[in-house]
C-alpha positions as CSV (number, residue, x, y, z in Angstrom):
1,M,14.4,5.9,-24.2
2,K,12.1,3.9,-26.0
3,H,13.0,1.2,-23.8
4,K,11.4,3.4,-20.8
5,S,7.9,3.8,-23.1
6,G,8.3,0.0,-24.0
7,F,8.0,-1.3,-20.0
8,L,5.0,1.0,-19.5
9,I,3.4,0.4,-22.1
10,F,4.0,-3.4,-21.3
11,L,3.0,-3.1,-18.2
12,F,-0.5,-0.9,-18.9
13,G,-1.1,-3.6,-21.2
14,L,-0.6,-6.4,-19.1
15,L,-3.1,-4.8,-16.4
16,V,-5.8,-3.1,-18.7
17,P,-7.6,-6.8,-19.3
18,F,-8.4,-6.8,-15.8
19,L,-10.4,-3.2,-15.7
20,T,-14.1,-3.3,-13.1
21,Q,-15.3,-1.2,-10.9
22,A,-14.4,-2.0,-7.5
23,Q,-12.7,-1.3,-4.1
24,Q,-11.7,-4.5,-1.8
25,L,-8.4,-3.1,-0.4
26,P,-8.2,0.1,1.5
27,Q,-6.5,2.5,-1.0
28,F,-4.0,5.3,-0.9
29,S,-3.5,7.8,-3.0
30,H,0.2,8.1,-2.2
31,Y,0.4,4.3,-3.0
32,G,3.9,5.6,-5.1
33,F,5.4,6.1,-1.8
34,N,3.8,2.4,-0.2
35,G,5.6,0.3,-1.2
36,Q,5.5,-2.1,2.0
37,F,1.8,-1.9,1.9
38,I,1.6,-3.4,-1.6
39,S,4.5,-6.2,-1.2
40,P,7.1,-7.8,1.8
41,G,9.5,-8.3,-0.9
42,Y,9.4,-4.3,-1.0
43,A,11.8,-4.8,2.7
44,G,15.2,-3.1,3.0
45,V,14.9,-3.3,-1.3
46,K,16.1,0.5,-1.2
47,G,19.0,-0.3,1.1
48,Q,18.0,2.3,3.7
49,T,15.6,2.8,7.0
50,E,12.0,4.2,5.6
51,M,9.1,5.2,7.7
52,N,5.8,5.9,6.0
53,V,2.5,7.4,7.7
54,L,-0.5,7.7,6.4
55,Y,-4.3,9.0,6.8
56,R,-7.0,8.7,5.3
57,Y,-10.6,10.1,5.2
58,Q,-13.0,8.7,2.6
59,W,-15.5,10.4,1.1
60,L,-15.4,13.4,3.8
61,G,-18.8,14.0,5.6
62,Y,-20.4,11.4,4.4
63,D,-22.6,9.7,7.4
64,G,-24.5,6.5,8.1
65,T,-28.4,7.4,8.3
66,F,-28.2,6.1,12.6
67,D,-25.5,4.5,14.5
68,A,-22.4,3.2,13.2
69,G,-21.6,4.3,9.4
70,G,-20.5,7.1,7.6
71,S,-17.0,7.5,6.1
72,P,-14.3,5.3,5.6
73,K,-10.5,5.6,7.8
74,T,-7.8,3.9,7.3
75,A,-4.8,4.9,9.5
76,L,-1.1,3.3,8.0
77,F,2.8,2.8,9.2
78,T,4.9,0.8,7.6
79,V,8.4,0.2,8.4
80,S,11.5,-0.6,6.2
81,A,14.6,-1.2,7.0
82,P,17.7,-3.5,5.0
83,L,19.8,-5.9,7.1
84,T,22.8,-5.7,5.0
85,S,24.7,-8.5,6.0
86,L,22.3,-10.7,5.4
87,K,21.3,-9.1,2.2
88,S,17.9,-9.0,2.8
89,G,15.4,-6.7,5.0
90,I,12.6,-6.7,7.2
91,G,9.4,-4.4,7.7
92,L,6.6,-3.8,9.7
93,V,3.1,-2.7,8.8
94,V,0.7,-1.3,11.3
95,M,-3.1,-0.8,10.2
96,K,-6.2,0.3,11.8
97,D,-9.5,0.3,9.4
98,E,-12.8,1.6,9.9
99,I,-15.7,0.9,7.8
100,G,-19.1,1.4,8.7
101,A,-19.7,-1.0,11.9
102,V,-16.7,-2.8,10.8
103,D,-13.5,-2.1,12.4
104,I,-10.1,-4.1,11.1
105,F,-6.6,-3.7,13.0
106,N,-4.0,-5.6,11.1
107,A,-0.4,-5.9,11.9
108,Q,2.3,-7.7,9.4
109,L,6.0,-8.6,9.5
110,A,8.0,-8.7,6.9
111,Y,10.9,-10.7,5.8
112,S,12.6,-10.0,1.7
113,Y,15.9,-11.4,0.7
114,H,17.5,-9.5,-1.6
115,L,19.1,-10.8,-5.3
116,S,21.5,-8.6,-7.2
117,L,19.7,-9.1,-11.0
118,A,20.5,-6.9,-13.6
119,G,21.7,-3.9,-12.4
120,G,18.7,-3.6,-10.2
121,T,18.0,-5.7,-6.3
122,L,15.0,-8.3,-6.3
123,G,14.2,-8.9,-3.5
124,I,11.9,-12.0,-2.5
125,G,9.4,-11.3,0.7
126,V,7.0,-13.4,2.5
127,Q,5.3,-12.0,5.4
128,G,2.9,-12.7,8.9
129,S,-0.1,-11.1,9.3
130,L,-2.1,-10.6,12.8
131,T,-5.5,-9.7,11.8
132,N,-8.3,-8.7,14.6
133,M,-11.7,-7.9,13.2
134,S,-14.6,-6.6,14.7
135,K,-17.9,-6.5,13.9
136,G,-20.8,-4.5,16.0
137,G,-23.8,-1.7,15.6
138,Y,-26.2,-3.1,13.2
139,R,-29.4,-3.2,13.6
140,A,-32.5,-5.9,13.0
141,N,-35.8,-4.3,10.6
142,E,-37.5,-6.6,12.1
143,Q,-37.3,-7.2,16.2
144,G,-35.1,-10.5,17.8
145,D,-33.5,-11.3,13.8
146,T,-30.9,-13.2,14.6
147,R,-29.3,-12.8,12.1
148,V,-28.2,-9.8,13.0
149,P,-24.1,-9.9,14.1
150,F,-24.2,-9.0,17.6
151,N,-21.1,-6.9,19.2
152,S,-18.2,-9.5,19.2
153,S,-14.6,-10.2,17.7
154,D,-12.2,-12.3,15.9
155,R,-8.7,-12.7,15.5
156,K,-7.1,-15.1,13.7
157,F,-3.5,-15.2,11.7
158,D,-2.4,-15.5,7.7
159,M,0.6,-15.3,5.5
160,G,1.2,-13.4,2.2
161,G,4.2,-13.4,-0.5
162,G,5.5,-10.7,-3.1
163,L,8.3,-9.5,-5.3
164,W,9.7,-6.4,-5.4
165,Y,12.1,-5.3,-8.6
166,Q,14.7,-2.2,-7.6
167,H,15.9,-1.0,-10.6
168,E,17.7,3.1,-10.2
169,N,15.7,4.8,-12.5
170,W,12.4,2.1,-12.8
171,Y,10.2,-0.7,-10.1
172,A,7.6,-2.5,-10.1
173,G,6.2,-4.8,-7.1
174,V,3.7,-7.4,-7.2
175,G,1.9,-8.9,-3.6
176,I,-0.6,-11.1,-2.8
177,T,-2.0,-11.2,1.1
178,N,-4.7,-14.2,2.4
179,L,-2.7,-17.2,1.3
180,L,-4.1,-19.1,4.1
181,G,-8.0,-18.0,3.6
182,T,-8.9,-17.4,7.3
183,S,-12.0,-17.2,7.9
184,Y,-14.0,-15.1,11.1
185,Q,-17.0,-16.1,13.5
186,F,-18.8,-14.2,14.6
187,E,-21.7,-14.4,17.0
188,N,-25.3,-13.6,15.6
189,R,-26.6,-12.3,18.3
190,E,-25.9,-11.9,22.3
191,Q,-25.5,-15.6,24.0
192,S,-27.1,-17.2,21.1
193,E,-24.9,-20.6,19.8
194,E,-25.4,-18.8,16.0
195,R,-22.4,-17.7,14.6
196,G,-22.0,-16.1,11.0
197,T,-18.9,-16.3,9.6
198,V,-16.4,-14.0,7.5
199,T,-13.7,-15.4,5.4
200,G,-10.8,-13.8,4.4
201,E,-10.3,-13.3,0.5
202,K,-7.4,-13.6,-0.8
203,H,-5.7,-10.3,-3.0
204,L,-3.3,-9.6,-5.4
205,M,-1.5,-6.2,-5.7
206,V,0.6,-4.8,-8.7
207,T,2.6,-2.3,-9.4
208,G,5.2,0.2,-11.3
209,G,6.9,3.2,-11.4
210,Y,9.1,4.9,-14.2
211,E,11.9,8.0,-13.0
212,V,11.9,10.2,-16.9
213,E,14.3,13.5,-16.0
214,L,13.1,15.9,-18.2
215,S,15.6,18.3,-17.3
216,D,18.3,19.5,-14.6
217,A,15.4,20.5,-12.5
218,V,12.6,18.0,-13.4
219,D,11.2,14.6,-12.9
220,V,8.1,12.7,-13.8
221,I,7.4,9.4,-12.6
222,P,4.6,7.8,-13.9
223,T,2.7,5.1,-11.8
224,V,0.0,2.4,-12.4
225,L,-1.7,0.3,-9.3
226,L,-3.9,-3.0,-9.4
227,K,-5.6,-4.3,-7.1
228,Q,-7.3,-8.0,-7.1
229,D,-9.9,-10.1,-5.3
230,I,-8.6,-13.0,-6.6
231,N,-11.6,-15.1,-5.2
232,A,-14.7,-12.2,-6.5
233,G,-12.6,-12.0,-9.4
234,V,-13.3,-7.7,-9.0
235,T,-10.7,-5.5,-9.7
236,S,-9.8,-1.9,-9.3
237,F,-7.4,-0.3,-11.1
238,E,-5.1,3.5,-11.4
239,A,-3.1,5.3,-12.7
240,G,-1.0,9.0,-12.6
241,A,2.0,10.5,-12.6
242,R,3.9,12.6,-10.6
243,A,6.7,15.4,-11.1
244,T,9.4,16.4,-8.9
245,F,10.9,19.8,-8.8
246,N,14.4,21.0,-7.6
247,D,14.5,17.5,-5.6
248,K,12.3,19.1,-3.3
249,F,8.5,19.7,-4.4
250,W,6.5,17.8,-6.2
251,G,2.7,17.4,-7.4
252,G,1.4,15.1,-9.7
253,A,-2.3,13.5,-10.6
254,G,-4.1,10.8,-11.5
255,Y,-7.6,8.6,-11.9
256,R,-8.8,5.9,-10.1
257,F,-11.3,4.2,-13.1
258,G,-14.8,4.6,-12.4
259,E,-14.5,5.9,-9.3
260,A,-11.8,9.2,-8.4
261,I,-9.8,12.1,-10.7
262,T,-6.9,12.2,-7.8
263,G,-4.1,14.8,-6.7
264,M,-1.5,15.4,-4.8
265,L,1.3,17.8,-3.8
266,G,4.7,17.3,-1.2
267,V,7.6,18.8,0.0
268,Y,11.1,17.0,1.2
269,L,13.0,18.7,4.3
270,L,16.4,18.2,6.0
271,K,19.3,17.1,4.7
272,D,19.3,14.5,2.0
273,N,15.4,14.8,1.5
274,A,15.4,12.6,5.0
275,L,11.6,13.7,5.8
276,S,9.0,14.5,3.1
277,F,4.6,15.8,3.9
278,G,2.4,15.1,1.3
279,Y,-1.9,15.9,0.9
280,A,-3.4,14.4,-1.8
281,F,-7.0,15.1,-2.9
282,D,-9.9,12.5,-4.5
283,L,-12.9,13.8,-6.6
284,T,-16.0,11.2,-6.6
285,T,-16.6,10.7,-10.4
286,L,-18.9,7.8,-10.1
287,G,-21.5,6.9,-7.4
288,T,-22.0,10.7,-6.6
289,D,-25.3,9.8,-5.1
290,A,-24.0,7.4,-3.0
291,K,-20.8,9.2,-2.1
292,S,-19.5,12.6,-0.7
293,A,-18.0,14.6,-3.6
294,T,-14.3,14.1,-1.7
295,S,-11.6,12.4,-0.1
296,H,-8.5,13.4,2.1
297,E,-5.2,11.9,2.7
298,V,-2.0,13.0,4.7
299,M,1.5,11.1,4.4
300,V,4.1,12.1,6.7
301,G,7.1,9.9,6.2
302,Y,11.2,10.0,7.4
303,R,14.5,7.5,6.0
304,L,17.6,7.0,7.5
305,P,20.4,7.2,5.6
306,K,22.1,4.8,4.1
307,P,24.8,2.7,6.0
308,K,28.4,4.1,5.2
309,N,30.3,1.4,3.6
310,N,33.5,1.4,6.3
311,T,35.7,-1.5,4.0
312,K,39.0,0.1,3.9
313,P,40.5,-0.7,0.1
314,P,43.7,-2.2,-0.6
315,I,46.1,-0.8,-0.1
316,R,48.7,-1.4,-3.6
317,T,53.0,-0.6,-3.1
318,P,56.2,-1.5,-5.6
319,R,57.2,-3.8,-1.8
320,Y,54.1,-4.1,0.1
321,F,50.4,-5.3,-0.2
322,F,48.3,-5.7,2.6
């Protein structure tokens, strides 16, 4: 057990110095089930096809003063599939994020090359992403203010990369987005030549987890996640643990530093636990005057069986070998 606790202490020690209070990328309390969103290196690294659908409704009941605004809402669909014959995998991420008067649609296609390393698998991944950002619904304090964005949108391509190491009982992953630093331009008002610019910031995500078998019926997985806006130097950190009972039910709790306490419940169904349902609940702990008290998240996952090895073993006899 010493090497297990040592790994977690080492990873925690790397992350703690970055702790601040912030939110950059969309956040998911189910991050422990969401490796493809964190790193393109995750693609196919588990050796079986996985699909996940997540929907998050943050700060339930929070409404803007007028027009557009209110609670952030995020929908996410991910696929991870192995390409066994090529020792690699492919992944897909499709996301729609609503943040006030800004709508973001993002699609990512990832490729990961797999290496056998120290009893596990290392995925080295790259991804290309297409993002459409729409802005509108703003209202000027002063009539005719040309600096207020008009209803407009821009679509741009960017890239990302990452690593994912998957061992039998633990994993660690890192991913970085917006490597090209693409800029999005928006008209400040209708039929105006003036434009506002939003630059895509580079974001770093680091995660890890370790499965500990407490008994024949109970396994516990402590997990951590760091997210950092590299350009702004702003970081958020969360940690937690979930327990699986009889390999069918799970429950967990966590803390997003400076923001919320989280809890989750879930169940596996069908043969080999192919189908999974999860629900997560966040209770806001900071800035409650400007936020609603709770956030809610649902997840549905499905995974296909691992491909069978159809290679026939050699047959040896005293006379023949074939």
